[in-house]
BAKEKE-454010 format. One record per residue (C-alpha): residue number from 1; x, z negated, y. Coordinates in steps of 0.2 Angstrom, whole numbers. Each point is the difference from the previous one (the first is absolute). Layout:
BEGIN
<site num="NUM" X="X" Z="Z" Y="Y"/>
...
end
This chain:
BEGIN
<site num="1" X="493" Z="-716" Y="446"/>
<site num="2" X="13" Z="-8" Y="-11"/>
<site num="3" X="-8" Z="-9" Y="-14"/>
<site num="4" X="14" Z="-10" Y="-9"/>
<site num="5" X="-6" Z="-18" Y="0"/>
<site num="6" X="18" Z="-5" Y="3"/>
<site num="7" X="2" Z="9" Y="17"/>
<site num="8" X="-5" Z="-7" Y="16"/>
<site num="9" X="-14" Z="11" Y="6"/>
<site num="10" X="-9" Z="-3" Y="17"/>
<site num="11" X="-15" Z="9" Y="-4"/>
<site num="12" X="-6" Z="-15" Y="-10"/>
<site num="13" X="-5" Z="-7" Y="17"/>
<site num="14" X="-11" Z="14" Y="5"/>
<site num="15" X="-2" Z="19" Y="3"/>
<site num="16" X="1" Z="0" Y="19"/>
<site num="17" X="14" Z="-7" Y="12"/>
<site num="18" X="-12" Z="-13" Y="7"/>
<site num="19" X="-4" Z="-7" Y="-18"/>
<site num="20" X="18" Z="1" Y="-6"/>
<site num="21" X="6" Z="-9" Y="16"/>
<site num="22" X="-14" Z="-14" Y="-1"/>
<site num="23" X="2" Z="-4" Y="-18"/>
<site num="24" X="19" Z="3" Y="-2"/>
<site num="25" X="12" Z="-13" Y="-7"/>
<site num="26" X="18" Z="1" Y="-6"/>
<site num="27" X="3" Z="-2" Y="-18"/>
<site num="28" X="6" Z="-17" Y="-6"/>
<site num="29" X="12" Z="9" Y="-12"/>
<site num="30" X="10" Z="16" Y="3"/>
<site num="31" X="15" Z="6" Y="-9"/>
<site num="32" X="6" Z="17" Y="6"/>
<site num="33" X="14" Z="1" Y="-13"/>
<site num="34" X="-11" Z="-4" Y="-15"/>
<site num="35" X="-13" Z="13" Y="6"/>
<site num="36" X="13" Z="14" Y="1"/>
<site num="37" X="8" Z="-5" Y="-17"/>
<site num="38" X="-17" Z="1" Y="-8"/>
<site num="39" X="-4" Z="17" Y="6"/>
<site num="40" X="2" Z="15" Y="-12"/>
<site num="41" X="2" Z="19" Y="3"/>
<site num="42" X="11" Z="9" Y="13"/>
<site num="43" X="6" Z="-11" Y="14"/>
<site num="44" X="12" Z="13" Y="9"/>
<site num="45" X="4" Z="18" Y="0"/>
<site num="46" X="18" Z="2" Y="6"/>
<site num="47" X="9" Z="16" Y="1"/>
<site num="48" X="-14" Z="7" Y="-11"/>
<site num="49" X="3" Z="-13" Y="-13"/>
<site num="50" X="-14" Z="-12" Y="-6"/>
<site num="51" X="5" Z="-18" Y="0"/>
<site num="52" X="-12" Z="-12" Y="-9"/>
<site num="53" X="-5" Z="-18" Y="5"/>
<site num="54" X="8" Z="-6" Y="-16"/>
<site num="55" X="17" Z="7" Y="5"/>
<site num="56" X="-1" Z="-8" Y="17"/>
<site num="57" X="-5" Z="-17" Y="-8"/>
<site num="58" X="15" Z="1" Y="-12"/>
<site num="59" X="13" Z="5" Y="13"/>
<site num="60" X="-6" Z="-13" Y="13"/>
<site num="61" X="1" Z="-13" Y="-14"/>
<site num="62" X="17" Z="6" Y="-3"/>
<site num="63" X="5" Z="-1" Y="19"/>
<site num="64" X="-7" Z="-18" Y="0"/>
<site num="65" X="10" Z="-5" Y="-15"/>
<site num="66" X="15" Z="9" Y="8"/>
<site num="67" X="-2" Z="-10" Y="16"/>
<site num="68" X="-1" Z="-16" Y="-9"/>
<site num="69" X="16" Z="3" Y="-10"/>
<site num="70" X="9" Z="4" Y="17"/>
<site num="71" X="-6" Z="-17" Y="6"/>
<site num="72" X="-12" Z="6" Y="12"/>
<site num="73" X="-13" Z="-14" Y="3"/>
<site num="74" X="-18" Z="-2" Y="7"/>
<site num="75" X="1" Z="3" Y="18"/>
<site num="76" X="16" Z="10" Y="0"/>
<site num="77" X="0" Z="17" Y="9"/>
<site num="78" X="0" Z="16" Y="-11"/>
<site num="79" X="2" Z="16" Y="11"/>
<site num="80" X="-6" Z="17" Y="-4"/>
<site num="81" X="7" Z="15" Y="9"/>
<site num="82" X="-9" Z="14" Y="-10"/>
<site num="83" X="-11" Z="15" Y="2"/>
<site num="84" X="-17" Z="1" Y="-7"/>
<site num="85" X="-1" Z="-2" Y="-19"/>
<site num="86" X="3" Z="-9" Y="-16"/>
<site num="87" X="16" Z="-9" Y="5"/>
<site num="88" X="-8" Z="-7" Y="15"/>
<site num="89" X="-16" Z="-7" Y="-8"/>
<site num="90" X="11" Z="-7" Y="-15"/>
<site num="91" X="11" Z="-9" Y="12"/>
<site num="92" X="-14" Z="-7" Y="11"/>
<site num="93" X="-11" Z="-6" Y="-15"/>
<site num="94" X="15" Z="-7" Y="-9"/>
<site num="95" X="5" Z="-9" Y="16"/>
<site num="96" X="-18" Z="-7" Y="1"/>
<site num="97" X="0" Z="-5" Y="-18"/>
<site num="98" X="16" Z="-10" Y="2"/>
<site num="99" X="-7" Z="-9" Y="15"/>
<site num="100" X="12" Z="9" Y="12"/>
<site num="101" X="-4" Z="7" Y="17"/>
<site num="102" X="1" Z="19" Y="0"/>
<site num="103" X="8" Z="7" Y="16"/>
<site num="104" X="-7" Z="18" Y="4"/>
<site num="105" X="14" Z="11" Y="8"/>
<site num="106" X="-2" Z="18" Y="6"/>
<site num="107" X="11" Z="14" Y="-7"/>
<site num="108" X="1" Z="6" Y="18"/>
<site num="109" X="10" Z="-15" Y="6"/>
<site num="110" X="17" Z="2" Y="7"/>
<site num="111" X="14" Z="-12" Y="-2"/>
<site num="112" X="-5" Z="-12" Y="14"/>
<site num="113" X="-18" Z="-2" Y="-6"/>
<site num="114" X="6" Z="-3" Y="-18"/>
<site num="115" X="13" Z="-12" Y="6"/>
<site num="116" X="-12" Z="-10" Y="10"/>
<site num="117" X="-13" Z="-2" Y="-13"/>
<site num="118" X="11" Z="-4" Y="-14"/>
<site num="119" X="11" Z="-12" Y="10"/>
<site num="120" X="-15" Z="-9" Y="7"/>
<site num="121" X="-10" Z="-1" Y="-16"/>
<site num="122" X="16" Z="-4" Y="-11"/>
<site num="123" X="-6" Z="11" Y="-14"/>
<site num="124" X="6" Z="-4" Y="-17"/>
<site num="125" X="-2" Z="17" Y="-7"/>
<site num="126" X="-4" Z="17" Y="6"/>
<site num="127" X="-8" Z="14" Y="-10"/>
<site num="128" X="3" Z="17" Y="7"/>
<site num="129" X="6" Z="18" Y="-5"/>
<site num="130" X="18" Z="8" Y="0"/>
<site num="131" X="-4" Z="8" Y="16"/>
<site num="132" X="0" Z="-17" Y="10"/>
<site num="133" X="12" Z="-10" Y="-10"/>
<site num="134" X="15" Z="4" Y="12"/>
<site num="135" X="-10" Z="-5" Y="15"/>
<site num="136" X="-5" Z="-17" Y="-7"/>
<site num="137" X="18" Z="-4" Y="-6"/>
<site num="138" X="6" Z="4" Y="17"/>
<site num="139" X="-10" Z="-14" Y="8"/>
<site num="140" X="-4" Z="-13" Y="-13"/>
<site num="141" X="8" Z="-7" Y="-16"/>
<site num="142" X="-13" Z="-3" Y="-13"/>
<site num="143" X="-5" Z="6" Y="-18"/>
<site num="144" X="-6" Z="18" Y="1"/>
<site num="145" X="-11" Z="8" Y="-13"/>
<site num="146" X="-1" Z="19" Y="0"/>
<site num="147" X="-1" Z="16" Y="-10"/>
<site num="148" X="19" Z="2" Y="4"/>
<site num="149" X="14" Z="-9" Y="9"/>
<site num="150" X="-8" Z="-17" Y="0"/>
<site num="151" X="5" Z="-16" Y="-9"/>
<site num="152" X="-13" Z="3" Y="-13"/>
<site num="153" X="-10" Z="15" Y="-5"/>
<site num="154" X="-19" Z="2" Y="-3"/>
<site num="155" X="4" Z="4" Y="-18"/>
<site num="156" X="8" Z="-18" Y="-2"/>
<site num="157" X="-18" Z="-7" Y="3"/>
<site num="158" X="-9" Z="-1" Y="-16"/>
<site num="159" X="-18" Z="2" Y="-3"/>
<site num="160" X="-9" Z="-16" Y="-5"/>
<site num="161" X="-17" Z="-1" Y="-7"/>
<site num="162" X="-4" Z="-19" Y="4"/>
<site num="163" X="8" Z="-12" Y="13"/>
<site num="164" X="-6" Z="-16" Y="8"/>
<site num="165" X="-2" Z="2" Y="19"/>
<site num="166" X="6" Z="-13" Y="12"/>
<site num="167" X="-16" Z="-7" Y="8"/>
<site num="168" X="-2" Z="4" Y="19"/>
<site num="169" X="-15" Z="-8" Y="9"/>
<site num="170" X="-11" Z="10" Y="11"/>
<site num="171" X="8" Z="-7" Y="16"/>
<site num="172" X="18" Z="1" Y="-6"/>
<site num="173" X="11" Z="15" Y="6"/>
<site num="174" X="2" Z="15" Y="-11"/>
<site num="175" X="4" Z="15" Y="12"/>
<site num="176" X="10" Z="3" Y="16"/>
<site num="177" X="-2" Z="14" Y="12"/>
<site num="178" X="10" Z="2" Y="16"/>
<site num="179" X="-9" Z="7" Y="15"/>
<site num="180" X="6" Z="16" Y="8"/>
<site num="181" X="10" Z="-9" Y="15"/>
<site num="182" X="-5" Z="12" Y="14"/>
<site num="183" X="5" Z="-14" Y="12"/>
<site num="184" X="14" Z="-13" Y="-6"/>
<site num="185" X="4" Z="-4" Y="-18"/>
<site num="186" X="-12" Z="3" Y="-14"/>
<site num="187" X="-10" Z="-15" Y="-6"/>
<site num="188" X="-2" Z="-4" Y="-18"/>
<site num="189" X="-18" Z="-1" Y="-5"/>
<site num="190" X="-2" Z="-12" Y="-15"/>
<site num="191" X="-16" Z="3" Y="-9"/>
<site num="192" X="-8" Z="-11" Y="-13"/>
<site num="193" X="-6" Z="4" Y="-18"/>
<site num="194" X="-17" Z="3" Y="7"/>
<site num="195" X="5" Z="14" Y="11"/>
<site num="196" X="-6" Z="14" Y="-12"/>
<site num="197" X="-17" Z="-9" Y="-3"/>
<site num="198" X="-3" Z="1" Y="19"/>
<site num="199" X="2" Z="19" Y="0"/>
<site num="200" X="-13" Z="3" Y="-14"/>
<site num="201" X="-17" Z="-1" Y="10"/>
<site num="202" X="7" Z="13" Y="13"/>
<site num="203" X="7" Z="11" Y="-14"/>
<site num="204" X="-16" Z="1" Y="-9"/>
<site num="205" X="-11" Z="3" Y="15"/>
<site num="206" X="11" Z="12" Y="9"/>
<site num="207" X="3" Z="11" Y="-16"/>
<site num="208" X="-18" Z="0" Y="-4"/>
<site num="209" X="1" Z="-12" Y="-15"/>
<site num="210" X="11" Z="10" Y="-12"/>
<site num="211" X="-4" Z="0" Y="-18"/>
<site num="212" X="14" Z="-3" Y="-13"/>
<site num="213" X="12" Z="14" Y="-4"/>
<site num="214" X="-1" Z="8" Y="16"/>
<site num="215" X="15" Z="8" Y="8"/>
<site num="216" X="9" Z="-6" Y="16"/>
<site num="217" X="15" Z="5" Y="11"/>
<site num="218" X="8" Z="-4" Y="16"/>
<site num="219" X="14" Z="9" Y="10"/>
<site num="220" X="4" Z="-17" Y="8"/>
<site num="221" X="15" Z="-9" Y="-7"/>
<site num="222" X="-4" Z="-14" Y="-13"/>
<site num="223" X="13" Z="-11" Y="10"/>
<site num="224" X="-14" Z="-3" Y="13"/>
<site num="225" X="-15" Z="-10" Y="-1"/>
<site num="226" X="-10" Z="16" Y="4"/>
<site num="227" X="5" Z="10" Y="-15"/>
<site num="228" X="2" Z="-15" Y="-12"/>
<site num="229" X="-14" Z="-11" Y="5"/>
<site num="230" X="-13" Z="12" Y="8"/>
<site num="231" X="0" Z="11" Y="-16"/>
<site num="232" X="13" Z="-2" Y="-14"/>
<site num="233" X="-2" Z="-18" Y="-6"/>
<site num="234" X="-19" Z="-1" Y="1"/>
<site num="235" X="-1" Z="17" Y="-9"/>
<site num="236" X="10" Z="-7" Y="-14"/>
<site num="237" X="-9" Z="-17" Y="-1"/>
<site num="238" X="-16" Z="10" Y="-3"/>
<site num="239" X="8" Z="11" Y="-14"/>
<site num="240" X="2" Z="16" Y="10"/>
<site num="241" X="13" Z="13" Y="0"/>
<site num="242" X="12" Z="2" Y="14"/>
<site num="243" X="10" Z="16" Y="3"/>
<site num="244" X="17" Z="-2" Y="8"/>
<site num="245" X="4" Z="11" Y="15"/>
<site num="246" X="19" Z="1" Y="4"/>
<site num="247" X="1" Z="11" Y="15"/>
<site num="248" X="16" Z="6" Y="6"/>
<site num="249" X="2" Z="-1" Y="19"/>
<site num="250" X="-16" Z="1" Y="11"/>
<site num="251" X="-17" Z="0" Y="-7"/>
<site num="252" X="-5" Z="18" Y="-6"/>
<site num="253" X="-19" Z="2" Y="2"/>
<site num="254" X="-1" Z="15" Y="-11"/>
<site num="255" X="10" Z="-8" Y="-14"/>
<site num="256" X="-11" Z="-15" Y="1"/>
<site num="257" X="-16" Z="10" Y="-1"/>
<site num="258" X="7" Z="9" Y="-16"/>
<site num="259" X="2" Z="-17" Y="-8"/>
<site num="260" X="-17" Z="-6" Y="5"/>
<site num="261" X="-8" Z="15" Y="-8"/>
<site num="262" X="11" Z="1" Y="-15"/>
<site num="263" X="-3" Z="-18" Y="-6"/>
<site num="264" X="-18" Z="-1" Y="6"/>
<site num="265" X="4" Z="-15" Y="11"/>
<site num="266" X="-15" Z="-11" Y="4"/>
<site num="267" X="7" Z="-11" Y="13"/>
<site num="268" X="15" Z="-1" Y="12"/>
<site num="269" X="7" Z="-11" Y="14"/>
<site num="270" X="8" Z="10" Y="15"/>
<site num="271" X="5" Z="-5" Y="17"/>
<site num="272" X="-10" Z="10" Y="14"/>
<site num="273" X="16" Z="10" Y="4"/>
<site num="274" X="0" Z="7" Y="-17"/>
<site num="275" X="-18" Z="5" Y="1"/>
<site num="276" X="3" Z="8" Y="17"/>
<site num="277" X="14" Z="10" Y="-8"/>
<site num="278" X="-13" Z="6" Y="-13"/>
<site num="279" X="-11" Z="5" Y="14"/>
<site num="280" X="13" Z="11" Y="7"/>
<site num="281" X="-2" Z="10" Y="-16"/>
<site num="282" X="-19" Z="1" Y="1"/>
<site num="283" X="-1" Z="18" Y="-7"/>
<site num="284" X="10" Z="-5" Y="-15"/>
<site num="285" X="-9" Z="-16" Y="-3"/>
<site num="286" X="-17" Z="9" Y="-2"/>
<site num="287" X="7" Z="10" Y="-15"/>
<site num="288" X="3" Z="-16" Y="-11"/>
<site num="289" X="-12" Z="-6" Y="-12"/>
<site num="290" X="2" Z="-19" Y="2"/>
<site num="291" X="-9" Z="-14" Y="-9"/>
<site num="292" X="4" Z="-14" Y="12"/>
<site num="293" X="-14" Z="-13" Y="1"/>
<site num="294" X="8" Z="-8" Y="15"/>
<site num="295" X="16" Z="-1" Y="11"/>
<site num="296" X="5" Z="-17" Y="7"/>
<site num="297" X="10" Z="0" Y="16"/>
<site num="298" X="7" Z="-13" Y="12"/>
<site num="299" X="16" Z="-6" Y="9"/>
<site num="300" X="-5" Z="9" Y="16"/>
<site num="301" X="-17" Z="5" Y="8"/>
<site num="302" X="-10" Z="12" Y="-9"/>
<site num="303" X="-9" Z="12" Y="12"/>
<site num="304" X="-19" Z="4" Y="-4"/>
<site num="305" X="5" Z="18" Y="1"/>
<site num="306" X="12" Z="-2" Y="-14"/>
<site num="307" X="-14" Z="-8" Y="-11"/>
<site num="308" X="-11" Z="14" Y="4"/>
<site num="309" X="13" Z="13" Y="-4"/>
<site num="310" X="4" Z="-8" Y="-16"/>
<site num="311" X="-18" Z="0" Y="-6"/>
<site num="312" X="-3" Z="18" Y="6"/>
<site num="313" X="17" Z="7" Y="-7"/>
<site num="314" X="4" Z="-11" Y="-15"/>
<site num="315" X="-18" Z="-4" Y="-5"/>
<site num="316" X="5" Z="-19" Y="-1"/>
<site num="317" X="-2" Z="-16" Y="10"/>
<site num="318" X="14" Z="-6" Y="11"/>
<site num="319" X="-2" Z="-19" Y="-1"/>
<site num="320" X="9" Z="-11" Y="13"/>
<site num="321" X="8" Z="-16" Y="-5"/>
<site num="322" X="10" Z="-13" Y="10"/>
<site num="323" X="13" Z="-13" Y="-3"/>
<site num="324" X="18" Z="-3" Y="2"/>
<site num="325" X="14" Z="-7" Y="-12"/>
<site num="326" X="-4" Z="-18" Y="6"/>
<site num="327" X="-19" Z="2" Y="-5"/>
<site num="328" X="-5" Z="16" Y="-7"/>
<site num="329" X="-16" Z="9" Y="-4"/>
<site num="330" X="-12" Z="-11" Y="10"/>
<site num="331" X="-11" Z="13" Y="7"/>
<site num="332" X="-7" Z="15" Y="-10"/>
<site num="333" X="-12" Z="14" Y="1"/>
<site num="334" X="-11" Z="11" Y="-11"/>
<site num="335" X="-16" Z="10" Y="2"/>
<site num="336" X="-4" Z="-4" Y="-18"/>
<site num="337" X="-6" Z="-18" Y="4"/>
<site num="338" X="-1" Z="-2" Y="19"/>
<site num="339" X="-3" Z="9" Y="16"/>
<site num="340" X="15" Z="8" Y="7"/>
<site num="341" X="5" Z="1" Y="18"/>
<site num="342" X="14" Z="13" Y="1"/>
<site num="343" X="7" Z="-8" Y="16"/>
<site num="344" X="2" Z="-17" Y="-8"/>
<site num="345" X="12" Z="-5" Y="-14"/>
<site num="346" X="-14" Z="-9" Y="-9"/>
<site num="347" X="-7" Z="-17" Y="-3"/>
<site num="348" X="10" Z="-14" Y="-8"/>
<site num="349" X="2" Z="1" Y="-18"/>
<site num="350" X="-9" Z="-12" Y="-12"/>
<site num="351" X="10" Z="-15" Y="-2"/>
<site num="352" X="10" Z="1" Y="16"/>
<site num="353" X="-5" Z="-7" Y="17"/>
<site num="354" X="6" Z="11" Y="15"/>
<site num="355" X="-1" Z="-7" Y="18"/>
<site num="356" X="3" Z="8" Y="17"/>
<site num="357" X="8" Z="-13" Y="11"/>
<site num="358" X="2" Z="0" Y="19"/>
<site num="359" X="16" Z="-7" Y="9"/>
<site num="360" X="-6" Z="-17" Y="-1"/>
<site num="361" X="-4" Z="1" Y="-19"/>
<site num="362" X="-19" Z="1" Y="2"/>
<site num="363" X="-10" Z="13" Y="-11"/>
<site num="364" X="-7" Z="14" Y="10"/>
<site num="365" X="-11" Z="15" Y="-3"/>
<site num="366" X="0" Z="17" Y="9"/>
<site num="367" X="16" Z="-3" Y="9"/>
<site num="368" X="18" Z="3" Y="-5"/>
<site num="369" X="9" Z="-14" Y="-8"/>
<site num="370" X="13" Z="-4" Y="-14"/>
<site num="371" X="-5" Z="3" Y="-18"/>
<site num="372" X="2" Z="-16" Y="-10"/>
<site num="373" X="-3" Z="-6" Y="-18"/>
<site num="374" X="-7" Z="-16" Y="-4"/>
<site num="375" X="10" Z="-10" Y="-14"/>
<site num="376" X="0" Z="-3" Y="-14"/>
<site num="377" X="0" Z="19" Y="-5"/>
<site num="378" X="7" Z="6" Y="-17"/>
<site num="379" X="8" Z="15" Y="9"/>
<site num="380" X="9" Z="-10" Y="13"/>
<site num="381" X="19" Z="-4" Y="0"/>
<site num="382" X="7" Z="-17" Y="-3"/>
<site num="383" X="13" Z="1" Y="13"/>
<site num="384" X="13" Z="11" Y="8"/>
<site num="385" X="14" Z="-3" Y="-12"/>
<site num="386" X="13" Z="-12" Y="7"/>
<site num="387" X="-7" Z="2" Y="17"/>
<site num="388" X="-11" Z="-16" Y="5"/>
<site num="389" X="0" Z="4" Y="18"/>
<site num="390" X="-8" Z="17" Y="-2"/>
<site num="391" X="-12" Z="-7" Y="-13"/>
<site num="392" X="-6" Z="-13" Y="13"/>
<site num="393" X="-4" Z="14" Y="12"/>
<site num="394" X="-9" Z="10" Y="-13"/>
<site num="395" X="-11" Z="-14" Y="-8"/>
<site num="396" X="-8" Z="-13" Y="11"/>
<site num="397" X="-14" Z="-12" Y="-5"/>
<site num="398" X="-4" Z="10" Y="-16"/>
<site num="399" X="-1" Z="16" Y="9"/>
<site num="400" X="12" Z="15" Y="-3"/>
<site num="401" X="2" Z="10" Y="16"/>
<site num="402" X="3" Z="18" Y="-4"/>
<site num="403" X="7" Z="6" Y="17"/>
<site num="404" X="-12" Z="14" Y="-1"/>
<site num="405" X="-14" Z="3" Y="13"/>
<site num="406" X="-18" Z="4" Y="-4"/>
<site num="407" X="-18" Z="-4" Y="4"/>
<site num="408" X="-15" Z="-4" Y="-10"/>
<site num="409" X="-18" Z="6" Y="4"/>
<site num="410" X="-16" Z="-9" Y="-3"/>
<site num="411" X="-2" Z="7" Y="-18"/>
<site num="412" X="17" Z="-7" Y="-5"/>
<site num="413" X="9" Z="17" Y="0"/>
<site num="414" X="18" Z="-1" Y="6"/>
<site num="415" X="10" Z="13" Y="9"/>
<site num="416" X="19" Z="-1" Y="-1"/>
<site num="417" X="7" Z="4" Y="18"/>
<site num="418" X="18" Z="-2" Y="-3"/>
<site num="419" X="15" Z="-12" Y="0"/>
<site num="420" X="2" Z="-12" Y="15"/>
<site num="421" X="14" Z="11" Y="5"/>
<site num="422" X="-11" Z="15" Y="0"/>
<site num="423" X="-11" Z="-7" Y="14"/>
<site num="424" X="4" Z="8" Y="16"/>
<site num="425" X="-5" Z="-5" Y="18"/>
<site num="426" X="-1" Z="13" Y="13"/>
<site num="427" X="-7" Z="-3" Y="18"/>
<site num="428" X="-9" Z="-16" Y="-6"/>
<site num="429" X="-8" Z="8" Y="-15"/>
<site num="430" X="4" Z="-6" Y="-18"/>
<site num="431" X="2" Z="15" Y="-12"/>
<site num="432" X="4" Z="3" Y="-18"/>
<site num="433" X="15" Z="12" Y="-2"/>
<site num="434" X="-9" Z="6" Y="-17"/>
<site num="435" X="-16" Z="4" Y="9"/>
<site num="436" X="10" Z="11" Y="12"/>
<site num="437" X="10" Z="8" Y="-15"/>
<site num="438" X="-16" Z="4" Y="-9"/>
<site num="439" X="-7" Z="9" Y="15"/>
<site num="440" X="16" Z="10" Y="3"/>
<site num="441" X="0" Z="4" Y="-18"/>
<site num="442" X="-17" Z="9" Y="2"/>
<site num="443" X="8" Z="13" Y="11"/>
<site num="444" X="3" Z="16" Y="-11"/>
<site num="445" X="19" Z="1" Y="5"/>
<site num="446" X="4" Z="-17" Y="-7"/>
<site num="447" X="8" Z="-3" Y="-17"/>
<site num="448" X="4" Z="-18" Y="3"/>
<site num="449" X="3" Z="-12" Y="15"/>
<site num="450" X="5" Z="-17" Y="6"/>
<site num="451" X="-4" Z="-9" Y="16"/>
<site num="452" X="9" Z="-15" Y="8"/>
<site num="453" X="0" Z="-8" Y="17"/>
<site num="454" X="15" Z="-3" Y="11"/>
<site num="455" X="2" Z="-10" Y="16"/>
<site num="456" X="-5" Z="9" Y="17"/>
<site num="457" X="3" Z="-7" Y="17"/>
<site num="458" X="-17" Z="5" Y="7"/>
<site num="459" X="-12" Z="-1" Y="-15"/>
<site num="460" X="8" Z="-14" Y="-10"/>
<site num="461" X="2" Z="11" Y="-14"/>
<site num="462" X="-4" Z="19" Y="-5"/>
<site num="463" X="-4" Z="9" Y="-16"/>
<site num="464" X="13" Z="12" Y="-8"/>
<site num="465" X="-4" Z="11" Y="-14"/>
<site num="466" X="11" Z="8" Y="-13"/>
<site num="467" X="-8" Z="15" Y="-8"/>
<site num="468" X="6" Z="11" Y="-15"/>
<site num="469" X="-9" Z="16" Y="3"/>
<site num="470" X="-7" Z="12" Y="-13"/>
<site num="471" X="8" Z="16" Y="-4"/>
<site num="472" X="-6" Z="14" Y="12"/>
<site num="473" X="-1" Z="-11" Y="15"/>
<site num="474" X="12" Z="1" Y="14"/>
<site num="475" X="6" Z="-17" Y="6"/>
<site num="476" X="0" Z="3" Y="19"/>
<site num="477" X="-7" Z="-8" Y="16"/>
<site num="478" X="-16" Z="10" Y="-2"/>
<site num="479" X="-4" Z="-8" Y="-17"/>
<site num="480" X="6" Z="-17" Y="7"/>
<site num="481" X="-13" Z="1" Y="14"/>
<site num="482" X="-14" Z="7" Y="-12"/>
<site num="483" X="3" Z="-15" Y="-11"/>
<site num="484" X="-1" Z="-12" Y="15"/>
<site num="485" X="-16" Z="7" Y="5"/>
<site num="486" X="-7" Z="0" Y="-17"/>
<site num="487" X="3" Z="-19" Y="-1"/>
<site num="488" X="-7" Z="-3" Y="17"/>
<site num="489" X="-16" Z="9" Y="-5"/>
<site num="490" X="-2" Z="-8" Y="-17"/>
<site num="491" X="6" Z="-18" Y="2"/>
<site num="492" X="2" Z="-5" Y="18"/>
<site num="493" X="9" Z="5" Y="16"/>
<site num="494" X="11" Z="-15" Y="-1"/>
<site num="495" X="4" Z="2" Y="-18"/>
<site num="496" X="10" Z="16" Y="1"/>
<site num="497" X="19" Z="1" Y="-3"/>
<site num="498" X="10" Z="2" Y="16"/>
<site num="499" X="14" Z="7" Y="-9"/>
<site num="500" X="0" Z="11" Y="-16"/>
<site num="501" X="15" Z="5" Y="-10"/>
<site num="502" X="0" Z="13" Y="-14"/>
<site num="503" X="11" Z="-5" Y="-14"/>
<site num="504" X="4" Z="6" Y="-18"/>
<site num="505" X="-4" Z="-16" Y="-8"/>
<site num="506" X="-4" Z="-19" Y="3"/>
<site num="507" X="11" Z="-15" Y="-5"/>
<site num="508" X="-8" Z="-10" Y="-14"/>
<site num="509" X="5" Z="-13" Y="-12"/>
<site num="510" X="2" Z="3" Y="-18"/>
<site num="511" X="-19" Z="-5" Y="-2"/>
<site num="512" X="-5" Z="13" Y="12"/>
<site num="513" X="-3" Z="-12" Y="15"/>
<site num="514" X="4" Z="6" Y="17"/>
<site num="515" X="15" Z="-8" Y="8"/>
<site num="516" X="-8" Z="-3" Y="17"/>
<site num="517" X="15" Z="-10" Y="7"/>
<site num="518" X="11" Z="15" Y="-3"/>
<site num="519" X="-13" Z="11" Y="8"/>
<site num="520" X="-1" Z="-11" Y="16"/>
<site num="521" X="19" Z="2" Y="2"/>
<site num="522" X="-1" Z="18" Y="-3"/>
<site num="523" X="-14" Z="2" Y="13"/>
<site num="524" X="10" Z="-9" Y="13"/>
<site num="525" X="15" Z="11" Y="-2"/>
<site num="526" X="-10" Z="16" Y="-1"/>
<site num="527" X="-10" Z="-4" Y="16"/>
<site num="528" X="16" Z="-4" Y="9"/>
<site num="529" X="8" Z="16" Y="-6"/>
<site num="530" X="-15" Z="10" Y="5"/>
<site num="531" X="-1" Z="-8" Y="18"/>
<site num="532" X="18" Z="3" Y="2"/>
<site num="533" X="-1" Z="18" Y="-4"/>
<site num="534" X="-15" Z="3" Y="12"/>
<site num="535" X="8" Z="-9" Y="15"/>
end
């Protein structure tokens, strides 16, 4: 338990989930920046170099002073297209201190994605590295700060011990993320100053109440709310140490295990896909002497089998969390203070009110409905930036509609079923694509899979599965029929995929979300090709 009287600690409200939830109140005063500045010791370990909290304070103070001298005002956009590390945190905190709005941008972005975000936001300054300067200059004219090739160098930013912050109220904007844009243009999610506070209850609970000076890491980019909000910023608020992880190319499970062991990491955030990749190296995983207290995971459904595997093979808890950029970390889980139902994401987190609503907007239990968040909520967005029409569809009558589907049982446990787009209807049955994917994934031949529905003249729609097979399995008609029978027997006779296509990989966004629209188009083409060749 974190004992500093200056830190918000939810265990003052009780020792069990029920006690904490019953007695919970949000603090009247909360200042993330001051808390980080007051911390001591090692904040980051980047490329084996230890970076102290004092260094981050002085550099971010310098960034704030630098922005002010450039004429960047409160409410202006300051973009960061940076890998995990000191420069990113200095730019982010410096922007916060100046009262500016920090725009997170992925280093994986191509020119179209960069162009849209910078032009839409009208960013005043971009912090980046030499690797991305050319891309930015090709599509947007602004001041660039970089290690080389920009208008200013990081060495031009002085270290400043003391500055006066521009005051930002709890409900005023401070951070901007753009959604992935799997369909249509990305939307800018404008978050208030309170957004980090809203993450703290779930962070404490799901990481088993870390003590000060513990070690954390995530392979997720800090440009996304998952990497930044689910792990990094709360860890720094509580005075812990964060290890940077700058992977080259695809996630390397063995390399990540090496880092976990070498640095004696206590907690991490990983998407389920990354954990499944670890699972594919089960024999190697067992050889490592890990000191993980907990792994938190979200962004997609976490199978009960994966939770069991993690406990048995990594000797740690895999705790589910739920949220989205628009309202994050509102559902949490931990066997430390509550009963865990592996098939459920968990109950609503203390301080948040989660609803399941039917198509008429009425609360329902034990039936699938839309997951919604009661406002006000500190994690919730202010608006979609410069998009009032989309904001009106998202927020109605002080309720934020997530677009995710789920259901809640009589004990208040919520199960995330999938996006509205992930609900398929076949022969009159309403099914979750994720539920079918989870069942297919249990077959020993399946490394990963995705399910979509497409129109059918007879049944209205049919299920199509794309499967990446594991090494050693022959992707032929025999395996296809075997998987179909497996799903029929395990799930339902109407739930099996009528068509199965074996592929090398699945199309995903830079955040790892499946591009189902693209898969539907591919399914239609491949079915047409198969039927043509068989006629």
